[in-house]
C-alpha positions in Angstrom: 0.0 0.0 0.0 1.4 3.4 -1.0 1.5 6.7 0.8 -1.5 8.0 -1.1 -3.7 5.0 0.0 -2.5 5.3 3.6 -3.3 9.0 3.7 -6.7 8.3 2.3 -7.4 5.8 5.0 -6.2 8.3 7.6 -8.6 10.9 6.1 -11.4 8.4 6.3 -10.7 7.6 9.9 -10.6 11.3 10.8 -13.9 11.7 9.0 -15.5 9.2 11.4 -14.9 5.8 9.6 -12.9 4.6 12.6 -13.2 0.9 11.5 -10.8 1.7 8.7 -8.0 2.1 11.2 -7.9 -1.7 11.3 -6.4 -1.6 7.8 -3.5 0.4 9.1 -3.1 -2.1 11.9 -3.0 -5.0 9.5 -0.3 -3.4 7.5 2.0 -2.3 10.4 1.1 -4.7 13.2 3.8 -7.3 12.5 6.7 -4.8 11.8 5.8 -2.7 14.9 5.5 -5.9 17.0 8.9 -7.1 15.8 10.5 -3.6 16.4 9.2 -3.7 20.0 10.4 -7.3 20.3 13.9 -6.3 19.1 14.0 -3.4 21.5 12.5 -5.1 24.6 13.4 -8.8 24.1 10.2 -10.3 25.5 7.2 -11.4 23.6 4.5 -10.3 26.1 6.2 -6.9 26.6 6.4 -6.5 22.8 2.7 -7.3 22.4 1.7 -4.9 25.2 3.8 -2.0 23.9 2.8 -2.6 20.2 -0.8 -2.3 21.3 0.0 0.9 23.1 1.8 2.2 20.0 -1.4 1.7 17.9 -3.6 3.2 20.7 -1.3 6.3 20.8 -1.3 6.5 17.0 -5.1 6.4 16.9 -5.4 9.0 19.6 -2.9 11.3 17.9 -3.9 10.8 14.3 -5.0 14.4 13.9 -1.4 15.5 14.8 0.1 13.5 12.0 1.2 15.8 9.2 2.2 13.9 6.0 4.3 16.9 4.9 6.7 16.6 7.8 7.4 12.9 7.4 5.9 9.7 6.0 3.4 7.8 8.0 5.8 4.9 8.5 8.5 7.1 10.0 5.9 8.8 12.2 4.6 5.4 13.5 8.2 4.2 14.2 8.9 7.4 16.1 5.9 6.7 18.3 7.1 3.1 18.8 10.6 4.3 19.6 9.4 6.7 22.3 7.1 4.0 23.7 9.9 1.5 24.0 12.4 4.0 25.5 9.7 5.0 28.1 9.1 1.4 28.9 12.8 0.7 29.3 13.2 3.6 31.6 10.4 2.4 33.7 11.6 -1.2 33.7 15.2 -0.3 34.3 16.3 -3.7 33.2 17.2 -3.8 29.5 17.1 -7.1 27.6 17.1 -6.9 23.9 16.5 -9.7 21.5 20.0 -10.5 20.3 20.4 -10.5 16.6 22.6 -13.1 14.9 26.1 -11.7 14.1 27.9 -13.6 11.4 31.5 -13.1 10.5 32.8 -13.5 7.0 36.4 -14.7 7.3 37.2 -13.1 3.9 36.6 -9.6 5.4 33.5 -9.1 3.2 30.5 -7.2 4.5 29.0 -8.7 7.7 25.3 -9.5 7.5 22.9 -9.0 10.4 20.1 -11.6 10.8 17.3 -12.2 13.1 16.4 -15.7 14.4 13.3 -15.6 16.4 14.2 -18.7 18.5 18.0 -18.2 18.5 19.7 -16.4 21.4 23.4 -15.8 21.1 24.7 -15.0 24.6 27.8 -13.3 23.2 25.6 -10.9 21.1 23.4 -10.3 24.2 26.5 -9.4 26.3 27.8 -7.1 23.6 24.4 -5.4 23.2 24.0 -4.8 26.9 27.3 -2.8 27.0 25.9 -0.3 24.5 23.5 2.5 25.5 19.8 2.3 24.7 20.3 4.9 21.9 23.2 2.9 20.4 21.2 -0.3 20.5 18.3 1.4 18.9 20.5 2.7 16.1 21.8 -0.8 15.4 18.3 -2.2 15.4 16.8 0.4 13.1 19.7 0.2 10.7 20.6 -3.5 10.7 17.3 -5.2 11.5 14.6 -2.8 10.4 16.7 -1.9 7.4 15.9 1.9 7.7 18.0 4.5 5.8 19.9 7.2 7.8 17.3 9.7 6.6 14.4 7.6 8.0 16.3 7.0 11.3 17.0 10.8 11.5 13.2 11.4 11.2 12.4 8.7 13.8 15.0 9.9 16.3 14.9 13.6 15.5 18.6 13.6 14.6 20.8 14.7 11.7 21.3 11.8 9.3 25.0 12.7 8.7 25.8 12.6 12.4 23.9 9.3 12.6 26.1 7.8 10.0 29.2 8.6 12.0 27.5 7.4 15.2 26.6 4.2 13.5 30.2 3.6 12.5 31.4 4.2 16.0 28.6 2.1 17.5 29.2 -0.9 15.1 32.9 -0.8 16.0 32.1 -0.8 19.7 29.7 -3.7 19.1 32.3 -5.7 17.3 34.8 -5.1 20.0 32.4 -6.2 22.8 31.3 -9.2 20.7 34.9 -10.3 20.2 35.5 -9.9 23.9 32.4 -12.0 24.8 33.5 -14.7 22.3 37.1 -14.6 23.7 38.5 -13.6 20.3 40.8 -10.8 19.2 39.0 -7.8 17.9 40.8 -7.9 14.6 39.7 -11.4 13.9 36.4 -9.7 12.9 38.0 -7.2 10.5 38.6 -3.5 10.9 35.8 -1.5 9.0 32.4 -0.7 10.3 31.4 -4.1 9.0 27.8 -4.2 10.2 26.1 -2.1 7.7 24.0 -3.4 4.9 23.8 -1.0 1.9 20.3 0.4 1.8 19.9 2.6 -1.3 
């Protein structure tokens, strides 16, 4: 569904056809749940927070302005703030680790999600990063968002996010190598984590 169709659904909902909001939920329910799951690391917490994201989205639909950012970026921004608020309240951060795979030939390193796979070394490396750093890795590597989209979601400059991503991915590799008991340089020297998204 394209932006024009989404905007028409939003207009219809705002005109009183609230049942049409279900179409928006059907499109974004799984991605928003997975985003919350990656941020929070627990199925029940992800479900609860995803529901809260859609509730806040519905309540604030009149505040959405398509000219400022696309609907998807706006929705992820709500999800981001919901998860960060939840993390602050919980004060115990456990993220769903994502699968870190090394290519011994120093090619690009791919990031993968395995719903039932928990890599303790990845988890240890992630917990050493700040919530903002983890969120940047999740949005870039897992959610496959461009720096421009991440900038809209986080309210940050996309050029500075690119530099921050490079520093964060290097820190992640260092912590991951430490957790695995390997030398840092066994995983190569570049930023390494990024998938090209153009």
